[in-house]
N, C-alpha and C positions, 0 to 999 in steps of 0.2 A: 564647284563650291555650292552647298545647299543654302538657299535663301531661308532666313529665319521666319518663323510663323508671324512675328509681329510686323514683318515687312510685306507680307502678302496683301494684295488688294482684297478687301472684304466685300463680297457681293451682297445685295439686298436679300434677306431671307424672305420667304414668301409663304404666309400662312393661309391655308384654305380650309374653311369649316364646312363646306358642302351644304350650307344653308344660304349661300350667296347666289347671285345670278348665275344660272347654269346655261349651257348651250343645249338646245333641243335637237335631237337627231330626227331623221325622216320617220321614225316609228314613234316619236313622242317621248323618248327617253331623255331624262336630264343627265348631263355628264359634265365633268370638270377634268381638265388636263393641265398639269403643271410639269415642269421639266427641270433638268440640270443640263450640263453640257452634253452628257453622254447617255442619258436615259430619261424616261418620263413616266409619270403615274397618271393613268386614266381611270377615273372613278365613274361608274354608272349607277344611278339610283333605279332600282328595280321595284316596280309596283305590280305585283301578281305575276307578270310574265314579260320577258324580253328575249328577242332573238338578235344576236350581234354577229355580224359577219366581218371578217378582216382578211386582208392579204398582206403579209409582212415579209420583209427582206431578211430578218434575223429571228432568232429565238425570242420568245416572250414568256412572261409568267402571268398566271391568273391566281388570285387569292380569293377563295369563296368561303365566307363565314357560314356557320352552322344554320343560320336562318334562311339560307338560300339552297336550292337544289340546282346544281349546275351540271349540264351535259355538254361535252366538247367533242366535236367531230372534225377530223382532218384526214384526207386521203382515206385509207382503210382503217384508221384508228378511231375508236370512240370510247370515252371514259366518263364516268359520273362521279360527283362528289359524295363523300360520306362524312358528315360533320364538317369541321374546319379543315379545308383542303387547299393544298398548293398544287397547281398544274404547271408543267413546263411544256410550251406549245412550240412545235417545230416551225421553221420558215415555211411560207406558202399560205394557201387558203385554209381557213378554219371557220367553223360556225359554233357559236356559243349560245346555248339555250338555257335560260335561267327562269326558275319559278320561285315565288315567295316575295317577301318584302324586305329589302335591305340594300346594301351597297356592295357592288362587285368591283374588285380592283384588278386592273390590267397593267402590267409593267412592260414598257416598251424599251428596246435597246437603241443604241446610237445609230443603227442602220435606218431607222424610221425618220429620216430627216424631214420629209414633207409633213408628217403628223406633228413632230416636235415643233416645227416652225409655227404651228397654230396654237401653241400652248398659251395659257393665260399670262404667263410671265416670260413670253418669248422675247420681249424687248431687252431683257437682261443678257441675251446671248446674240446680239447683233454682231459682236466682235468675238473672235476666238479668245477664250480665257487663258491668258498666258501663264497663270499660276498653276494650272493643272498639268499633270503628266499626260502624255499623248494616249489616245485610246488605242489599245491593242486587244483584239479578240483572243480568247483562249482556245486551245485545241478542240476539235469536234469530238462529240461523245464516242466512246469506244464501240458502241453497238449501232452507231448511226443516228441521225435525227429522227425522233419519233415523239409522239405524245406521251407524257409521263405524269403520274399522279402520286402524291405523297399525302397520306392521311395524317394530319399533324398530331393527333392524339397519340399516335404510335411512337412519336419521337420525343415525348416529354422526358426530361432528365434534369432534376434540380441541381445536379453536380456540375452542369455546363451552363454557360451564360447565354442561353437561348438555343434556337434550332436553326442552323445555317444550311442553306441550299444554294447551289450555283449551277450555271450553265456556261455557255461560251462567252456571253456578253453581260451577264447580270449576276448579282448575288443578293440574297435576302437573309436577314437574321430575324427570326420570329420568336418573340419571347414566349415562355410558358405563361399560363394564366396566373396573374398575381394573386396570392391568397389574401392580401390586404395592402394597406398603404406601405409604400417603400420607406425603409428606415432612413431618416434624414441624416444619420451618421455614417451612411454607407453609400454615398454617391461616388460616381466615377467621372468627374468632369474631364473632358479631353477635347482635342481638336485634330483635324487632318490637314497636313501641310499641302497636299497636292491632289486631293479628290473630294468630291461632294457627296452629300447624303440626302435622301428624303426619308423622313420618319412619318409613317402612317399609324395613327392611333386608331385601332379598330373597335375597341370596346372599353368602356369606363372613362373616368375623368383623370386627366393628366396635367402636370405642370412641366413646361419646358423652361429650363434655367439656362440663360444665354449670356455670354460675356464676350465683348469685342476686344481683342488685344489692342493695346496702345502702340501705334506706329509713329513714324516721324511726323505725320500730318495730323495735328491735333484737331482739325476740323472734322475728322472722321471718328473721333472718340465718341463712345456712347455709354450711357448708364447701363448697368446690368438689367436684364429683363427676366421676369418670372411670369410666363404666359400660362394661365390656367384655361384649359379647353375641354369640352366634351367630345365624345367620339360619335361618328368618325370625323377625323380632321387630319391634315397633313401639313408638314413644314419642310421647306427646302433649306438645307443647311449648307452655306458656302464653305469652301476651304478656309481654314484659319479661325473660324468661329469656335470658341470654347462652348461646349454644350453638354447637358445631361438631362434626362427625363425622369420624372417621378410619378409613379402610379399613386393616386390619391384615395383609392378604394379597392376593395376586393373585386375580382372579375375582370380586371384590366388586361389587355394584351396589345402589343404593337408590332409593327413590321419596319425594320430598318432596311433601306434599299441602297444598293451600290452598283456602279457600273463603270468599268469592267469589274470582275471579281477581285476581292482583296487577297493578296498573297499571305498576309499575316493570319487571317482567318483560315485560309486554306491549309496552313501548316500546323494548326492546332489539332492535336490528336483527338479524333472522334467528334469534332465540332461540326464539320460539314457533313451532313447526314447522307448525302448522295455522292460523296467523293469517289466511290468506285465507278460511277457512271461517266465521269469526265476526267481525262488525264490532266495533269498539271503542265504548264508550259515548260519546255526544255531549257 
């Protein structure tokens, strides 16, 4: 029997504006890490140059905006960004060299337990979240694990609700650039029964509209919220929370992050742009 949305425990959402207190790494870079149960978002502020090294247990993603020039090296692979770019990085060691001024996003999978335990909102995950479906990684890529690059401008399509990409443990949906303010008569408020989401607003000013369903415990009822934020910023959305986001000006774009990948998105014809690289679960 499926538990109704209104009976799901609602976790604290966690808004990060990246102008708050940051952690400083050994090279002097400011960074922020927030998490859900099965993935995390690590933002690094780049001022002229940064070299980031990592050794990860699973695949990860890197989102590099146009203001940054990003070079990634792992094993025998090396790729560079061209404009707004998404990279999928294989497990193992990699080096990320970034030049410019802006914010680089790295998305980490459930396998990075040590890193995720150091997130700013790690206290929300001291206990296993019973409302979530268990984490199950999807099959390995058809041509093996390797560094992949997707130049986002090549995938713009106004007939589709964004640009989705997936790997074994993560999925992102990256919106096209908004031409103007989102029509207030065409929102799509929704919730997710058994998985979480992080929304990263990468450019422009947005409003997050949030509604907490009424459950049997009235002490947890909340007023609707309408959070206006500048970019970059991120919000962790718990299962059960009704949400929708509104671009407030031209030039906005955002990244919705999920882990593991969503089957409903994966089954939408043409929506997942790299579907040929990764097989579906049997």
